N, C-alpha and C positions, 0 to 999 in steps of 0.2 A: 532177366531183366531191371532195369532201373526206374529210380521215381520212387515216390511215395501214396501208399495205397492204405485202403482200410483193410479187406481180404483178398487174400490172392487163392485161389485154387490153380496149382500149378503142374506143368509134364518133368519130367526128368530133364536133364541137361541136352541130352544126344535125342530129344523127341520122341522115344518109342515107347514109354510110359505115361499114363494120366490115368487119372481117375473117371471111371466107364459111365459112371452114377452120383449127380450132383444134385443136391436139393438145399435151399436156402432160403429159410422162412422167417420170414418178419425181421430185417434185419434193422440195426439203428445207428446211421454214419453222420457223424456232422465233421465239418471242415477240414476237410479232407487238401492241405495246401504246402506249397513250399517256397521261402524265400529264395530260394536257387535257380536262379533263372536258366540255367541248362535243362532243368528238370519242368520247364513252364507247361509243357505239351502231356506230360505223364503222371498227373495226380489225379488217381484212381479212386472212386470209392470201393468197387469191387472188381477186380481183373478174375475172367477166368479161361484158361487155358485147356484145349485138349489134343487131341494127337492131329498131325498135318495131315488133310485132305489131299487125296489125287485128282487129278482131271475126271478118273472113271470112277471113284473109289470112296463113299464116305462112310467114316467109322460109327459104327452105330455103338448107341449111348443114350441117354436123356440127362438132362441138365435145364432147372427151374428157379427160380426166383420169384418167390410169391411175397406179396404186401414188402411191406417196410417201409423207413423212410430216407432216405438221402439227402443231406442238407449240404450248402457249399462246397461241392466238391469240384477246384476249381478246374478239374479238367474235364474228364467225362466221370459220371456217375457210375456206369457199366460198361468194362472193356470187353468183349468176347472174342477169343481166336477157339471157336470152337462152332460147328455146323448145327447143333441141334437144343439150341436155349431156348425158352423159350422166359418173358417176362409177365408179371403177370399183377395187376392191383397194386403196384407200389407207387409213392409219392415224391414229388422231386423239390425243390425249396431253394430259392438264390436270394441273398440279398448284399453278400459281399463276390469277390473277384478279381480278377484282370484287370489292371488299367483300363483297360479298353472294354470293360463293360460284358466281352464275350469269354466263355470256355469253349471246349471241343464242343462235342455232341452229348447230348444226356446218357444215348445209349446206343452202342458201336460194335453192329456185327461185322466183325474186319473179315471174314471169310465167308461173308452174302448172305446165308441164310440165318432167318431168327424170328420168332413171333413176339408181338408184343400187343398186350389187349388190357383195356380200363386203366391206364397210367393217369397221373392228377400230378398239374405242374404248376406250380406258384413264383413268378420271376417279379423281384420288388430293383429295378435300376441293372440288374446283369439277370444275365441268359446265356443258354449254349447256343452256337450258331444254329443247331440241327437239335432236334430231340430226339429221333429216333434214325441210324444212318445203319446203311447195307452198303461194303465196298465188296465191289464182283471182283474175280478172278478166272483162272484156269483150275478149278475147284468143283467137282462135283454140287450141283445147289440142289438145293432140298426146298426150298419156298423164304422168300421175305413178305409176310405180311402184319400190317398192324391196324388194328381194329377196337378203337377206343381211346383216346387224349381228348384231355380237358384240361385246356391250360389258359391262365390268366398273364397277362403282360400290364406291370405297369413302370411306365419312363421306360419303355427298351422295347426291342425291334428284333425279330426274329428273322434271320433268312431263310429258314423252309421250317417246317415241322417235320416232312419228312423226305428222306433223300436218298436215292439209290445212284452211288457214284463209283463209277472206273477210274484207274489207273490205266497208265499205258501198254502194263501188259496184257499180253490176249486173256480172254474169261469168256464164261459160260452164261448161257443165258437163262432166265429164268423171268415167270410174271413176278409182278408188285403189285401187292394189294392194299388200300390203303381206304379206309372205313371207318367213319362216326369219331370226325375230327372236328374240335370246338377250339376257335381260338378267339376269348376275350381281349380284343389288343390288336396290334398292328404287325404283319410278317411281311417280308417282299415277297416272297411266294409260299404257297401251300405245301408244293410237292416240286422236287429238281429230280427231273428223271435222266440217268445217262443211259443211252442205248447201248448195243452189243457192237465194240469196235468191229470194220470193215464186214458187217453183214447188211446186206442190201435188203435182205427181209426174211425174216425170223419168226416161223411161227411160235414158239418158245417165248417171244421177248415181247410183250406188254405190261401196258399199267391201266390198273382198275380203280378209279377213284368215285367213290359214295357218298352221298352224306357227310361233306365236308365245308365248314363253314368259318368264316374271320370276321372280326369287326370292320376289318379294312385291310387289302393285300394291296399293297404300293407297286408291285413289277405284275405278276402275271400269277393267275391260279397254278399253272405247268410250266416251268422251266424246262426245255428239253436239249439237250447235246447230244451229239452224233457224228457218223460220217459217211455221209451222202447214205444214213439210211432213212426207211420207212418203217415204221413199227407202230401198233395199233395201238391207240389211247382212249380210255373211255372214260366219260365224266358225267355222273348221275349226281342230279338231286344234290347240288354243290352250290353255294353263294358268299358272295362278298355284302356284306350289309352295308357297308359304304352305299352301297348303288350308283358307284359311278360307270359304271362299265367297265371292267376288267378284262383283260384277254385273258380267256382261255389257257391259252398257248404260246410262250414267246421262245425263241431260241436264244441261246446262249453265246455260240461262237462263231464270229462271222469268220465264214471260209470253212468254215465244218461243220454244215446244215445238217439238220436232220427233221424231219418232218414230218409228224403224226397222220395215222391215217384213223381219223376222229369221229367217234360218237357221243355225240352229248346229247343230255335230254334232264328237261325238270331242272333246269340250274336259275339262279336270279344275282342280277348285280353282274353276270360275267359275259363277255362279248363272244360267240363262239364259234370255233373253228379259224380262228386269227393266227397271224404271228408277222412280226415286224422285225425290219432290222435294215442292215448298210451291206451295200454291194462295192465290190471295188473292180468297176469297168476297167476296158482296154480296148484301145484303138488299134487297129494292125491292118495293115498294108499288104493284099496279098498272102493273108493268115499271116506275117511275122509283125512285130513289132521291134525292131531291133534299135536304139536308140532314143526310145520315144520317153520323152518326160513330160513331165504334169505341174503347171501352177496350180490349178484345183481340179480334184475329182473326187464328187462328192455325190453317191448315189445311196439312196432309200428304195426300201420297197415294202411292201405291206401285201399280205394273203388272206383272203377268205376262202376258205376250203381251197378246191384246186384252180381259183382266179388271181392273178398277181399282179401288181400295178408298180411298177417301178419309175421312180425321177431321177435324172442324172442332170448333173453342172459340170461340164468338161471344157479345159482350157490348158491346152498344150503349153510348154516351156520351151519342146522342143521336136519336131517332126518325127526326128531318125532318118535312116536310113533305107528303111525297106520300101518296095514298090508292090504297084498290084490294088485291088479294087479293094476300098474302104472296107469295114464293119466292128460295131463294135461288139466286142464278147464280154463273157464273166455274168451275164442273168445270173440272178443267185439260183434260178431252178429251170431245168431243160423245158422249151415249148413241146407241147403234146403233140405228138407224132402222129397228126392226123391231117388231111387235105382242111378239114374245118377249123383248125385251129389255128390259121395264118392271120396274122391281123398286123395294123398297121401300126407306127410309132408317131406320134402327134410330136413333129418339130417347133418348138415354141421361138426358138431363137438362133442364129447361126451369126459369127463375125469372121472375118478373114478367111473365108472358104469361098474358091470359085467354081461356079456351078451354071448352066446353060437350062432354062424354062424354070421347072418346080423339081424342089428338092423335094425327097420321096425316102423314108421308112420304113422298114418292115421284117418281124421276125422270120428267122427262117424255121420250120418245123424241125423238132429232134433234135435241136441244137442250142446253145447258150449265145446265141448270134443275131446281132440286128445289123440288116444289109445298108447300104446308103445309096442310092442310085437317084438318077434324074431325068426328065422329060422334059423334051421340048417343044417351042408352039406346033410343030407338027404332029404330034403326038408319038414321038420315037422315043422310045428309051434307052437307056445306056446304065452300067455300075459308073459310080464316083471313083476314082482313083486318085492316087498320090500325088499328082501333080496340082490339083485345087484346094491344097492344105499349105500350112505356112507354120512355123515357130511359134504364132500365136492365135492359132485359128479359135475358136468356138463354139460349143453347141449348146443346146439347154434342149432336153426332149423328156416326153413323158410315154410311156409303152404298158399298154393292159395286154394283158393274156392269159391264157389257162396253160396249165401244166399238169400230169398226170399223176402226180404223189413223189417223184422222188425228188431225193435234195439233190444238192450240188457237186457233181463228180468228183 
């Protein structure tokens, strides 16, 4: 392993041997940095390596860091590649670092599992992007929990206090517990939560946050990212002290939507069950959009519990070559598959669209689609088709509907 560091507990080069029991008490590590930009992201106070874990096996052992002071570790203060690490009662301080003002995570559990309790952080002008990070992977997980962070920030902003991160590789689910976090200062989010890739609903995948507070949260309390997932999130007795009504949940990646089965209670300064973002609408004729091009395609949505409200401003540059009945597709969440969930869209404006009588739009249950039709003066309804559209057709609408909780497939 390259880079600079204060203390390293390593394994053999072939990865077959490593210390089984490790305890480090009251270390004092100060100014871990390097002027060589090659190693900007590997400047660590302590590195802890163990045996590589597999998808079905966790190597037994015990690894503890108890107390100690970490000052100006420009990369990470503690980097962990084993699944049995516990950090208790340590203090972290930064008043120098990279020109950006940000380092990596303060504590980085790179094998997914780890425990942190009762740590103290003071950041003056410089800080890590994340205080505690867990990177999941296709390894047997034994849990990730944080119970006790007291952080003070001066003239700087965290990205988030706690992060559960996933890469593109397969991963195993594990619960995330975050309790008793106090941020005196500003953070974009309290928690970033990546859900399990490709898992529609996994009972072992959930996040619990309790008694977490910040002076100001500029984004949302919890930022969630997934792939069509619905996973449980429990947020209890948490607060944004700024009192501005910060969203409890916000989705992170457009087109890669996850939404939580949210349970929230006792929170202050946080608006419950909400998510907001943008959606990429498509206009289709006979189910196809071959050759369709857009001058303007602006879609936003907000979601409160299972009610979704979407807005759309769409202007065509080229109608394309497809034929058949017209529909707007790509809603951020599917319409609930129930006869009681039929809902009409409100069309605010249309231009350069030919129709007869009254224009109508409604959502088709169980789909991500809005159908558009027309009713003549005698009351006869017919679908609107390609013949009514031109290369400069324009439509503005709003659509409010109920979903069943799943994200965009």
